[in-house]
Residue, then its C-alpha position, 0 to 999 in steps of 0.5 A: x559526230x553521229x553514232x553512225x560515223x564513229x571512231x573509238x575503241x572496244x574490247x573484241x574477244x579480249x583485244x583492242x579493236x577500233x570502230x571506224x564507221x558504223x557503230x551498229x552491231x550488224x556492221x561490226x559482224x559484216x566487217x568481220x565477215x561473220x554471218x549473223x546466224x552463225x554467231x553468238x554475241x555478248x556485250x559487257x557480259x550480257x548475251x545479246x539475242x539475235x533478234x536484237x542485233x539490229x538495235x545494238x549500237x556499240x559504245x566506247x569501251x564496250x567489251x564484246x565477245x563473239x563466238x563463231x559456230x563452225x560446222x564440220x563433218 
């Protein structure tokens, strides 16, 4: 099975989450309906710079924290 068509679990914001399909970070953000410019991502306690999102492939057991910025007024 290739890294693009995977089925495994990660920890997403402290909860178990199953990756079923594309294992790249942008695909996860899209599945979660989060806009890339409005989030901060940490994987295994390391902040991922936004310009690197496209090159990140998630792996089984990764601990992913996503913070979604919300504006208000």
